[in-house]
KEDO-404969 format. One record per residue (C-alpha): residue number from 1; residue in one letter; chain; x, y, z. Coordinates in nm, 2 decimals. Layout:
<atoms>
{NUM,A,A,{X,Y,Z}}
...
</atoms>
This chain:
<atoms>
{1,M,A,{9.45,11.17,7.61}}
{2,R,A,{9.34,10.84,7.46}}
{3,T,A,{8.96,10.78,7.46}}
{4,H,A,{8.96,10.40,7.49}}
{5,Y,A,{9.19,10.17,7.67}}
{6,D,A,{9.48,10.06,7.47}}
{7,P,A,{9.80,9.94,7.65}}
{8,N,A,{9.97,9.89,7.33}}
{9,Y,A,{10.00,10.26,7.26}}
{10,L,A,{10.14,10.32,7.61}}
{11,L,A,{10.40,10.02,7.54}}
{12,D,A,{10.48,10.16,7.20}}
{13,M,A,{10.54,10.50,7.35}}
{14,I,A,{10.76,10.39,7.63}}
{15,S,A,{10.98,10.17,7.37}}
{16,A,A,{11.02,10.48,7.15}}
{17,R,A,{11.10,10.72,7.44}}
{18,L,A,{11.36,10.47,7.57}}
{19,G,A,{11.49,10.39,7.21}}
{20,L,A,{11.41,10.03,7.23}}
{21,K,A,{11.38,9.80,6.92}}
{22,N,A,{11.14,9.54,7.04}}
{23,D,A,{10.93,9.39,7.34}}
{24,A,A,{11.22,9.19,7.46}}
{25,A,A,{11.42,9.48,7.52}}
{26,L,A,{11.12,9.66,7.69}}
{27,A,A,{11.09,9.37,7.92}}
{28,R,A,{11.46,9.38,8.01}}
{29,E,A,{11.44,9.76,8.08}}
{30,L,A,{11.14,9.71,8.31}}
{31,E,A,{11.28,9.40,8.46}}
{32,V,A,{10.99,9.18,8.38}}
{33,A,A,{10.96,8.84,8.20}}
{34,A,A,{10.89,8.90,7.84}}
{35,P,A,{10.57,8.71,7.86}}
{36,V,A,{10.43,8.98,8.07}}
{37,V,A,{10.47,9.23,7.81}}
{38,S,A,{10.31,8.99,7.56}}
{39,K,A,{10.04,8.91,7.77}}
{40,I,A,{9.96,9.30,7.83}}
{41,R,A,{9.97,9.36,7.45}}
{42,H,A,{9.71,9.08,7.38}}
{43,L,A,{9.49,9.21,7.67}}
{44,R,A,{9.53,8.89,7.88}}
{45,L,A,{9.69,9.08,8.16}}
{46,P,A,{9.60,9.42,8.27}}
{47,V,A,{9.86,9.72,8.33}}
{48,S,A,{9.88,9.70,8.71}}
{49,G,A,{9.95,9.97,8.94}}
{50,A,A,{10.29,9.81,9.02}}
{51,M,A,{10.38,9.80,8.64}}
{52,L,A,{10.27,10.18,8.60}}
{53,I,A,{10.49,10.26,8.91}}
{54,R,A,{10.79,10.06,8.74}}
{55,I,A,{10.74,10.26,8.41}}
{56,H,A,{10.76,10.56,8.61}}
{57,E,A,{11.07,10.46,8.77}}
{58,V,A,{11.24,10.38,8.44}}
{59,T,A,{11.11,10.68,8.24}}
{60,G,A,{11.06,10.96,8.50}}
{61,M,A,{10.71,11.01,8.34}}
{62,Q,A,{10.41,11.10,8.59}}
{63,L,A,{10.18,10.82,8.65}}
{64,R,A,{9.86,11.03,8.52}}
{65,E,A,{10.04,11.07,8.20}}
{66,L,A,{10.12,10.70,8.18}}
{67,Q,A,{9.73,10.65,8.25}}
{68,D,A,{9.65,10.89,7.99}}
{69,L,A,{9.86,10.72,7.72}}
{70,M,A,{9.67,10.40,7.75}}
{71,G,A,{9.32,10.55,7.80}}
{72,D,A,{9.29,10.46,8.16}}
{73,R,A,{9.06,10.70,8.32}}
{74,R,A,{9.05,10.56,8.68}}
{75,Q,A,{9.11,10.81,8.95}}
{76,K,A,{9.22,10.55,9.20}}
{77,F,A,{9.35,10.20,9.19}}
{78,R,A,{9.16,9.96,9.42}}
{79,L,A,{9.31,9.69,9.63}}
{80,S,A,{9.19,9.33,9.60}}
{81,S,A,{8.99,9.20,9.89}}
{82,A,A,{9.27,9.02,10.00}}
{83,Q,A,{9.52,9.29,10.02}}
{84,G,A,{9.54,9.52,10.32}}
{85,R,A,{9.36,9.25,10.53}}
{86,P,A,{9.54,9.19,10.87}}
{87,A,A,{9.71,8.84,10.86}}
{88,M,A,{9.54,8.56,11.06}}
{89,G,A,{9.69,8.37,11.33}}
</atoms>
């Protein structure tokens, strides 16, 4: 388990596991735009719960294992205040 948050380690391990050569190939495999991977690498975008689920779908790795690879010690993901609120009108 990593002791500090490092999404680069997670991305590197996923790329190695899938036999990918670069972030563009990783983005294609995860079906996200290449800038998403770049923003995660440069800590401008967090690894979301949705991204962890997508990585799980592609790799078969457990979510807890993926969180451990990047040093994420959260036990639960929180919804934003807008999520889960009933629609008005």
